[in-house]
DRENLODO-572032 format. One record per residue (C-alpha): residue in one letter; x, y, z. Coordinates in steps of 0.02 Angstrom, whole numbers, plus 50000, padded with zeros to 5 digits. Layout:
# DRENLODO-572032
AXYZ;...
***
This chain:
# DRENLODO-572032
M505595084348887;H507405078948869;R508135093748775;G509625084748697;M508625070148627;T507205081248565;I508395093048474;T509425078748401;A507915069248337;G507165085248268;I508775089848175;L508945072448100;V507155072748036;L507365090647972;L508955085947876;F508045071247799;V506575081947747;L507685095647675;F508795083747578;T507315073847511;G506335089347464;I507755099247386;S508705085047299;S507265073747249;N508185065147106;A509705061447212;A508575055847354;N507665043647240;L509315036147182;I509945034547360;F508285027247420;G508315014347281;A510115009447314;A509835008647501;R508314997547484;T509194985647364;W510714984347477;I509704981347635;E508584968347553;K510054958747479;T511174959947631;F509964958047776;S508534947347709;T509134931847802;Y509444942147958;Y507654948847955;L506924931447929;V507924923648071;T507594938348189;V505704937248171;V505674918348196;C506744919948353;L505564932948426;L504084921348399;L505024907348487;V505364918748636;C503494922548649;T503124903848651;F504434901248787;I503664914748898;V501924907148885;F502464889848938;S503804894849063;R503684898649248;F503834917149206;G502074917849134;N501304921649305;I502344937349334;R501314953149329;L501734968949234;G501744978649396;P501694974249581;D501004957049624;D499354964549681;S499084975549526;R497634972549407;P497264978349227;E496784996549201;F495674992849049;G494364979349020;N494684966048890;F493564973448754;A494334990848767;W496074983148777;F495834972348622;S495054987048528;M496564998148562;L497764983848521;F496974980748352;S496744998948305;A498515004348350;G499374988648285;I498554986648114;G497765002848060;I497735007847877;G498834993747812;I497524980247823;L496314990847722;F497624995647594;F498274977947565;G496794967547625;V496074965647449;A497564969547337;E498784957347417;P497734941347402;I497314945947222;F499164948447182;Y499534931047252;L498074923447157;D498764930346994;N499954919146898;S500484931146761;G502184935646834;S501924952946759;F503104961146884;G504604950846833;Y504504937946972;P503244924647026;N501654931547104;N501604917647233;P503094905747245;H502264896647392;A500794891847280;D501984887347139;M502974875747253;A501344867447306;G500924864147123;D499454876247120;I499944885246960;A498234888446883;M497084901846953;G495804891247043;H495174886847216;D496794878947277;R497824893947225;A496524905147308;I496824896347474;D498694898247448;A498454916847414;L497494919447576;R498724908847675;V500204919247619;T499254935347656;V498824929647832;F500634924147856;H501214942047827;W499914949147948;G499874935448079;L500874927948222;H502614932748161;G502224951248154;W501274951948317;A502704942748404;I503784958048370;Y502514969248457;V502384956948602;I504244957248638;V504394976248633;G502804979348731;M503224966048861;S504994972848887;L504404990748907;A502954986549024;Y504024974749129;F505424987149160;A504245001949184;Y502894994449294;R503824980749385;K505564988249400;G505075006649415;L506115012349266;P505565025149133;L504305019549003;A505615021048866;L506675009548759;R508245013348859;S507565004149010;A507884987348924;L509744991348935;Y509694991549125;P510254973349148;F511804977449044;I512344995049097;G511324999349252;D511075017849287;R512095022449134;I510465020549036;F510195038949078;G511775043448981;P512235044148797;A511945025448765;G510145027148824;H509885042848720;I510485034248560;F509395019048597;D507845029848615;I508225040448461;F508275024748354;G506525020748416;V505925038448383;L506535038048202;G505765020948172;C504125027248241;I504125042848131;F504475033547969;G503315019148013;V501825030348045;A502265041647898;T502255026647781;S500525021647839;L499905039347819;G500575039947641;L499725023547599;G498115028847682;V497875045647598;S498125038047426;Q496665026347463;I495615039847546;G495875050547390;V495155036647282;G493675035247400;L493315053947400;E493385054347210;K492135040147206;L490995048147336;F491055066647293;G491995067947128;I493495076347211;N495015074147099;D496235061547174;S497775072347145;L499385074847243;T498665091247307;T497135082247374;Q498235069447461;L499305082947542;V497745091847605;L497145075247677;I498815072947766;A498605090147845;V496805086947899;I497115069447968;S498695075148058;A497705089048141;L496355076848198;S497645064448263;I498525078348359;A496865083248440;S496585065048489;A498355063248557;V498165079148661;S496565072148740;G497525056748803;V497265037948808;D495725037848919;K494755049848806;G495135052348621;I496195036948585;K495045025048678;I493455032448603;V494085032248424;S494765014548445;L493075008148506;L492195017348363;N493385009048241;I492914991848302;W491044994848289;V491105002448114;S492314988748060;A491084975648124;V489694983348018;V490784983847861;I491374965947888;G489574960447913;I489074968247747;F490524959947655;L490084943247737;L488184943347718;W488064951547546;G489554941847482;P489674923047453;T489374918947636;L489474899947632;W490994900247518;L491864912647635;V491514901747788;K492184886347699;T493694896047637;F494034902547813;G494144884847880;E495274878947739;T496414893947757;L496514891847945;V497034873647928;D498314877847794;Y499034891947898;A499164881348055;R500054867847956;D501244878947860;V501574894047972;L503234887548038;P503924881247870;M503424897647788;G504344907547921;L505904897047896;W505864897047706;F507354905247621;A507144908547435;D508514900447332;D508214906647154;K508174923947078;G506294925447051;A505794918847221;T507124929747304;Q506434945247220;W504684940747280;Q505274937447458;Q506194954047465;A504744963847390;W503434956247506;T504014946447658;I505554957047695;F504564973047668;Y503244966947791;W504514961647922;G505334978647903;W503644987047926;W503254977248084;L504994980648153;A504924999348116;W503205000748198;A503704990348349;P504415004248461;F502855014848452;V501565000848449;G502524991348582;L502615006348697;F500775010248670;I500324992148708;A501404993148864;R500525009148916;I498805000648913;S499334983748987;K499874987449165;G499304974149288;R499164959449167;T500224943849188;L501544940049058;R500534925048999;Q498944935348981;F499924948848892;V500804937348768;L499264926848727;G498134942148715;V499274952248602;L499814937348499;L498184927948470;V496694939748477;P497284952848349;T497924938648238;L496204930448239;L495324946948203;T496554950348062;F496274932747995;I494384935547989;W494594952447905;L495794946247770;V494784930847725;I493164940747711;F493884955447615;G495174946147512;G494004931347491;N492654942247414;A493894949247287;I494544931847246;H492784924847226;Q492384938947104;E493934934847001;L493634916147002;N491854919246938;A492184934146822;A491034935046671;G492494935146549;G493374920446632;V494484918046784;G495554933246821;T494684945246702;G493754955546833;D494034973646881;V495014969947040;M496344959546952;S496544972946820;L496814986446950;V498114976247044;R499064972046885;N499124990646848;W499724993447028;D498195004047068;L498084996047240;P497065009747325;A495605007147205;A495524988247227;L494574989347393;F493195000247321;A493064989547163;T492774974347273;A491414983447370;D490564988247206;G490594969947155;I489654965347315;V488304978747332;G488384988247168;T488635006847139;G486955013247201;T486495021447366;F486985006147468;G488655005547380;W488935024047416;I488575021347601;L489765006447609;S491145016447523;A490845030947644;M491055019247793;M492685012747721;V493335030447695;F492865034147875;L493835018747932;L495355023847832;M495355040747918;S494915034748093;W496155020448089;F497535032048040;I497025044048178;T497205030048307;S498895024848236;S499535042648224;D498925048648393;S499655033048473;G501295036448383;T501305054648437;L500985049948618;V502365036848611;L503625048648532;T503365061648665;T503385048548803;I505085042348744;L505785059848726;S505195064348902;L506065049148979;G504455039549010;N503245053249061;E501535045749022;N500765063149009;P502005073248907;P501685091748872;N500305095248745;L501365107648647;V502645094148613;R501285082048558;V500705095048433;F502465097548366;W502845079048337;G501135075648265;A501505089148137;V503235081748104;I502465064848059;G501295073247935;L502745083247861;V503805067747832;A502345058547750;G502005073347636;V503815075147580;L504005056547545;L502375056547447;V502905071347341;V504635064447303;G504375046147268;G502655040247316;L502475022347377;N504255017147334;A505025031147438;L503865027047583;Q504325008647579;T506185012147565;A506175024047714;L505255010847813;I506454996647773;A507965007747810;A507245013147978;A506894995048024;L508724989848020;P509354999348173;V507694996648261;S507894977748241;I509544978548336;V508674988348474;I507324975048485;L508584960748498;V509474969748640;M507794972548726;T507394954048709;A509034949048790;G508794961948927;V507064956248980;L507574937848979;I509084941449088;S508014951249210;L506654937749216;L507954924849264;K508334935349418;E506514936049475;P506214927749645;K505294911449619;K503944915849745;T503294929449628;Q503064916549492;K501744906249581;P499934908149524;R498804918249638;H497254909249702;
***
């Protein structure tokens, strides 16, 4: 391990934890002010950055560089497609899609404006004001927009840069390697250290945010299943248990624990999705999927280029779109490095299309089936549109309970309902384990200058650090503190990602043309 970087990163995190824990009131004020300032000052910057990264992905696919391999010209993929896609999806999405997969579409379906700004300005601009089928499609389209191509493009760029410089250029599997076209061997000096530390901090706060979101939802599930009180104490115990499990998985390595848990995630997810699809309004969901897909394909570019121009819409864009772009950016160093770690031997075109399209399609299916079920229940509620349990929970900002309320609306609260809720609690835990163990492995890889098998003791230490940060943020400010830390961490990380993008493009331009011809 690089002693200087490890100590510096550890001290910075320790200072944050101490300040936040000791001066919670001051920390809350600072967090609130920081989030407001970043959202007002850098909203346009975030929007433009994400669109540019998606354009770079498109350029790579259709350019002559698409045939370049992430490794020597004769290298081939280490993992088969199914295992590769499973690890991509599990590491890249994790808890978030379960936490927001029901609550977010319902929020956008709502037209009450109860939070002081429009629930869905995109639907309002389309003239779909009333809660009905058209607004339902708008709600799903906006949800998919936040979880689709734009976000995965960020992961593509980071993962591609890291894999390219590590496996093709023989540089460390660390963020600093993207600086090589600019400063050469000086990447091993202070500039490289700072670059990597930014990525480490983004990784810690990104994973900690997801852990904080996840345990709040797991707590609701355990209360439903076993009557365990969903208190702060319960959530902190869950953080400790899940952190311990994720550390054990990280210590076992990619080929064992991480791969096995990722594959298990996919199979259990498939069963849960099948239940939601077959026991829910199947034909309506299939029809809604097609309509949402067409709407998304038509509007994905205009939505990405939309800049809110009035107070209400601006507040909505900052609270949702900017938060999501910050989340994707903060997660990008660790997810990108993990994706790079499992993608050696693939061509750039295979890499970009695989990472960009397959997880987006799986996410699309998930969101339409889960969010669609909740929307269908609200459109057909006994007391009238929007009077169901799920809408009530979302309006009261009880987002963790919305998922389980939707499941109850599909299969009831009997034995079958208990089994379905138990599977969802399992997914919440296992998905966080895959995200956390991936993050722990990435952190230690960065801090060891690209060592793909960093010392186990260090993996244990940083896995515990992630849990500690999540616990402190949860105690001090709950969801707001978690979101603020995430958005703040995303700002320096976004600069790192832009430099990485420029670095890999410059290096690709210097590739001999003979390596860019397809192999027959």
